[in-house]
C-alpha positions as CSV (number, residue, x, y, z in Angstrom):
1,Q,0.0,0.0,0.0
2,V,1.4,3.4,-1.0
3,Q,2.0,5.9,1.7
4,L,3.1,9.5,1.5
5,V,4.5,10.9,4.7
6,E,5.0,14.7,4.9
7,S,7.1,16.7,7.3
8,G,8.5,20.2,7.7
9,G,5.5,22.3,8.3
10,G,5.2,24.8,11.1
11,L,4.9,28.4,12.2
12,V,7.2,31.0,10.6
13,Q,7.3,34.8,10.4
14,P,6.7,36.6,7.2
15,G,9.8,36.6,5.1
16,G,11.0,33.4,6.6
17,S,11.7,30.0,5.1
18,L,10.5,26.4,5.5
19,R,11.3,23.2,3.7
20,L,8.7,20.5,3.3
21,S,9.5,16.9,2.6
22,C,7.4,14.0,1.4
23,A,8.6,10.4,1.3
24,A,6.7,7.8,-0.6
25,S,6.8,4.1,0.3
26,G,5.0,0.9,-0.5
27,T,5.7,0.8,-4.2
28,P,8.6,-0.2,-6.4
29,Y,7.5,2.2,-9.1
30,R,8.8,5.7,-9.7
31,F,6.0,8.2,-9.8
32,N,5.6,10.1,-13.1
33,T,4.9,13.3,-11.2
34,M,5.2,14.4,-7.6
35,G,4.0,17.7,-6.3
36,W,2.5,19.9,-3.7
37,Y,-1.0,21.3,-3.3
38,R,-2.4,23.6,-0.6
39,Q,-5.7,24.4,0.8
40,A,-6.5,27.4,2.9
41,P,-9.7,27.6,5.0
42,G,-12.7,28.3,2.9
43,K,-10.8,27.9,-0.3
44,E,-10.3,25.1,-2.9
45,R,-7.2,23.0,-3.0
46,E,-4.8,24.5,-5.5
47,L,-1.6,23.3,-7.2
48,V,1.6,24.8,-5.8
49,A,4.3,23.0,-7.7
50,V,4.9,19.8,-9.6
51,I,7.9,18.0,-10.9
52,T,8.3,15.1,-13.3
53,T,10.7,12.2,-13.2
54,G,12.9,14.1,-15.7
55,G,13.0,17.2,-13.6
56,S,10.6,19.4,-15.4
57,T,8.7,21.7,-13.1
58,N,5.6,23.8,-13.0
59,Y,4.7,26.4,-10.4
60,A,1.7,28.5,-9.5
61,D,2.2,32.1,-10.4
62,S,1.8,33.1,-6.8
63,V,4.9,31.2,-5.7
64,K,7.2,31.6,-8.7
65,G,10.6,32.9,-7.7
66,R,10.0,32.1,-4.0
67,F,9.4,28.3,-3.9
68,T,11.6,25.5,-5.4
69,I,10.5,22.0,-5.9
70,S,12.9,19.1,-6.2
71,R,12.9,15.3,-6.0
72,D,15.1,12.4,-5.3
73,N,13.9,9.7,-7.7
74,A,15.9,6.9,-6.1
75,E,14.2,7.6,-2.7
76,N,10.8,8.6,-4.2
77,T,11.0,11.8,-2.2
78,V,9.9,15.3,-3.1
79,Y,10.8,18.5,-1.4
80,L,9.5,22.1,-1.4
81,Q,11.8,24.9,-0.4
82,M,9.7,27.9,0.5
83,N,11.4,31.3,0.9
84,S,10.1,34.8,1.4
85,L,6.9,33.4,2.9
86,K,3.9,35.6,3.0
87,S,0.8,35.4,5.2
88,E,-1.2,34.3,2.1
89,D,0.9,31.2,2.0
90,T,-0.8,30.0,5.1
91,A,-2.5,26.7,4.3
92,A,-2.5,23.0,4.8
93,Y,0.1,21.6,2.3
94,Y,-0.6,18.2,0.7
95,C,1.9,16.0,-1.1
96,N,0.7,14.3,-4.3
97,A,2.2,11.4,-6.3
98,R,0.8,10.4,-9.6
99,L,1.4,7.2,-11.5
100,F,0.4,6.6,-15.1
101,A,-0.3,2.9,-15.4
102,G,-3.0,2.5,-18.0
103,L,-5.0,4.8,-15.8
104,V,-4.1,7.7,-13.6
105,L,-3.4,6.7,-10.0
106,D,-3.3,9.6,-7.5
107,Y,-1.9,9.3,-4.0
108,W,-2.1,11.9,-1.3
109,G,-0.3,12.6,2.0
110,Q,-2.1,13.5,5.2
111,G,-1.2,17.2,4.9
112,T,1.1,19.4,6.9
113,Q,0.2,22.9,8.2
114,V,2.1,25.9,7.3
115,T,1.3,29.1,9.1
116,V,3.0,32.4,8.3
117,S,2.3,35.0,11.0
118,S,4.2,37.5,13.1
């Protein structure tokens, strides 16, 4: 059974940094994409950043230039380095792993809270 375990969330002041990690286990396959989504109270879940096995990345406009996604394919782990954090970055952050195997298989982590506040 595939499991995604996230870590690294917490409370940080505006302008600060955090690094999120997500480790996948329970499968011998390399996920086609791994990424991060976030959901703030009263809002829909939105894509933050995604990275392919080959290293291609895509970011939400709101985080470009501040967040960096990376992955370790050998460890099936994805990271999100978040710099210059703003109060509007406050949300629950969810790790996603997607496998294309004749159909699309989506796996989600349990979420980690990021709160940006002074």
